C-alpha positions as CSV (number, residue, x, y, z in Angstrom):
1,M,0.2,-0.2,0.0
2,N,1.4,3.5,-1.0
3,K,1.7,6.3,1.6
4,V,-1.3,8.3,0.0
5,A,-3.7,5.2,0.3
6,A,-2.4,4.3,4.1
7,L,-3.2,7.9,5.2
8,A,-6.6,7.9,3.5
9,A,-7.4,4.3,5.4
10,L,-6.0,5.9,8.5
11,S,-7.9,9.1,8.0
12,A,-11.2,7.2,7.3
13,F,-10.6,5.2,10.5
14,S,-10.1,8.3,12.7
15,V,-13.2,9.7,11.3
16,A,-15.2,6.6,11.9
17,T,-13.9,6.3,15.5
18,A,-14.4,9.7,16.3
19,S,-18.2,9.7,15.2
20,A,-18.9,6.3,17.0
21,Q,-18.3,8.4,20.3
22,E,-20.8,11.0,19.4
23,V,-24.0,10.4,21.4
24,G,-25.9,13.1,19.7
25,R,-26.1,16.9,18.3
26,W,-28.9,19.4,19.0
27,C,-29.5,23.2,17.8
28,D,-30.4,25.3,20.7
29,I,-32.0,28.6,20.0
30,P,-32.5,30.3,23.4
31,V,-34.1,33.5,22.3
32,P,-35.4,33.4,18.8
33,G,-34.5,36.9,17.9
34,L,-30.8,37.0,19.1
35,S,-28.7,34.6,16.8
36,S,-25.5,35.4,18.7
37,I,-26.3,33.1,21.8
38,D,-27.8,30.2,19.4
39,N,-25.7,27.2,20.1
40,L,-24.8,23.9,18.6
41,M,-24.5,21.1,21.1
42,V,-22.6,17.9,20.6
43,M,-22.4,15.3,23.3
44,K,-19.7,12.7,23.2
45,A,-19.1,9.6,25.2
46,E,-15.9,9.5,27.2
47,G,-16.3,6.3,28.8
48,G,-18.4,4.7,31.6
49,S,-20.7,7.4,32.9
50,E,-18.8,10.5,31.7
51,Y,-19.7,12.5,28.8
52,T,-18.5,15.8,27.2
53,L,-21.2,18.6,25.8
54,E,-19.5,20.7,23.5
55,L,-21.3,24.1,22.8
56,T,-20.3,26.4,19.9
57,Y,-22.2,29.6,19.9
58,G,-23.5,31.8,17.0
59,D,-20.8,34.3,17.9
60,G,-18.0,31.9,17.3
61,S,-17.3,31.2,20.9
62,G,-17.6,27.8,22.4
63,T,-17.2,25.7,25.7
64,A,-17.1,22.1,26.8
65,R,-19.1,20.6,29.8
66,K,-18.3,17.5,31.6
67,L,-21.3,15.4,32.3
68,T,-22.2,12.3,34.4
69,K,-24.9,10.1,33.4
70,S,-27.3,9.0,36.2
71,D,-30.2,7.0,35.1
72,S,-31.6,8.8,32.1
73,K,-30.0,12.2,33.2
74,Y,-26.8,13.7,32.2
75,L,-25.7,15.9,35.1
76,A,-23.7,19.2,34.5
77,G,-22.8,19.1,38.2
78,D,-23.1,22.9,38.8
79,S,-24.5,25.2,41.2
80,F,-27.8,25.7,39.2
81,G,-28.6,21.9,39.2
82,E,-28.6,21.9,35.5
83,Y,-29.1,18.4,33.5
84,Y,-30.0,17.2,30.1
85,V,-32.2,14.4,29.0
86,I,-32.5,12.9,25.7
87,R,-36.0,12.2,24.7
88,S,-37.4,9.2,22.9
89,N,-37.7,11.6,19.8
90,G,-34.0,12.5,20.0
91,Q,-34.6,16.1,21.3
92,L,-32.6,17.4,24.2
93,A,-34.7,18.4,27.0
94,I,-32.7,21.0,29.2
95,Y,-33.5,21.4,32.9
96,D,-31.9,22.8,36.1
97,A,-33.0,22.6,39.7
98,E,-36.2,24.7,39.1
99,G,-37.6,22.4,36.5
100,F,-37.9,22.3,32.7
101,I,-36.1,25.0,30.6
102,R,-36.6,24.3,26.9
103,V,-35.9,21.9,24.1
104,A,-33.0,21.7,21.6
105,R,-33.9,20.2,18.5
106,V,-32.1,17.1,16.9
107,A,-29.5,18.5,14.4
108,S,-27.6,15.2,13.0
109,R,-26.5,16.7,10.0
110,V,-25.7,20.2,11.1
111,T,-22.1,21.0,11.4
112,R,-22.1,24.9,12.1
113,V,-24.3,26.7,14.6
114,G,-25.2,29.1,11.4
115,D,-27.2,26.4,10.1
116,C,-29.3,25.9,13.1
117,R,-32.0,28.5,11.9
């Protein structure tokens, strides 16, 4: 196998491995008229009950949150008691200690936050 074919095979394997760890992706639009705080949420399994939720915002910034799965909840472990539940229809329900906040819609083919609207 030549170097180009070997690199292509390795690249294809890396992409397949990375996508196998993705649990889901969602578009979250907290304020309909304010696209700068829209966000693309991508949850990835890290192993065991540990997960990472990557958030990319409409203004180009981003952050990652560590989550711990407990039953059907993905717990953020913050002072607000924030947690997430993946509903049977694939939507991501967002909660805190006070209760339900909103739902982020499934975005399986979305790769950038600008495509959420």
